C-alpha positions as CSV (number, residue, x, y, z in Angstrom):
1,X,-5.9,-38.0,-33.1
2,X,-6.0,-34.7,-31.5
3,X,-2.8,-32.9,-31.1
4,X,-2.2,-31.8,-27.5
5,X,0.6,-29.2,-28.6
6,X,-1.4,-27.5,-31.3
7,X,-1.0,-24.0,-31.0
8,X,-4.3,-22.7,-32.7
9,X,-7.5,-23.3,-30.7
10,X,-10.4,-24.1,-32.9
11,X,-12.5,-25.0,-29.9
12,X,-16.0,-22.8,-29.6
13,X,-15.4,-21.9,-25.7
14,X,-14.3,-18.5,-24.9
15,X,-12.4,-17.5,-21.9
16,X,-14.1,-15.6,-19.0
17,X,-12.7,-12.2,-18.4
18,X,-10.8,-11.9,-15.3
19,X,-12.8,-11.2,-12.1
20,X,-11.6,-8.4,-10.2
21,X,-11.6,-9.0,-6.3
22,X,-13.7,-6.4,-4.4
23,X,-11.8,-3.7,-3.0
24,X,-9.0,-3.6,-5.3
25,X,-10.1,0.0,-6.4
26,X,-9.9,1.0,-2.8
27,X,-6.4,-0.6,-2.4
28,X,-5.1,1.3,-5.4
29,X,-6.4,4.4,-3.9
30,X,-4.9,3.8,-0.7
31,X,-1.5,2.8,-2.2
32,X,-1.8,6.1,-4.2
33,X,-2.3,8.4,-1.1
34,X,0.5,6.2,1.0
35,X,3.0,7.4,-1.9
36,X,1.9,10.8,-2.0
37,X,2.2,11.4,1.6
38,X,5.7,9.7,1.7
39,X,6.9,11.9,-1.1
40,X,5.6,15.0,0.9
41,X,7.1,13.7,3.8
42,X,10.6,13.4,2.2
43,X,10.1,16.7,0.4
44,X,9.2,18.6,3.5
45,X,12.1,16.9,5.4
46,X,14.7,17.9,3.0
47,X,13.2,21.4,2.8
48,X,13.7,21.6,6.5
49,X,10.3,21.5,7.5
50,X,10.6,18.7,10.3
51,X,7.3,19.1,12.0
52,X,5.2,19.4,8.7
53,X,7.3,16.4,7.4
54,X,6.6,14.1,10.6
55,X,2.7,15.0,10.1
56,X,2.8,14.0,6.5
57,X,5.0,10.9,7.5
58,X,2.3,9.8,10.3
59,X,-0.4,10.3,7.8
60,X,1.1,8.1,5.4
61,X,2.0,5.5,7.9
62,X,-1.7,5.3,8.9
63,X,-2.3,4.6,5.3
64,X,0.2,1.7,5.1
65,X,-1.2,0.3,8.4
66,X,-4.6,0.2,6.9
67,X,-3.5,-1.8,3.9
68,X,-1.9,-4.1,6.1
69,X,-4.9,-4.7,8.1
70,X,-7.0,-5.0,5.1
71,X,-4.6,-7.5,3.8
72,X,-4.4,-9.6,6.8
73,X,-8.3,-9.8,7.0
74,X,-8.4,-10.9,3.4
75,X,-5.9,-13.7,4.1
76,X,-8.0,-14.8,7.2
77,X,-11.3,-15.1,5.3
């Protein structure tokens, strides 16, 4: 009788490597740029360059919107 609670696995099968989702590298890059522009927005706003900070904030917002649109499209498909 086999023990279902056995800790060692003596079976010959091997686990398949985890599959990466398509576009996961692009998502990581988008998050990286969103974080960079959020930091630039904060730094320029603190330094008193409000107009430049607003531009950086707008660009960062565009990256966040792209991430949300990609997420919604993947959930629907």
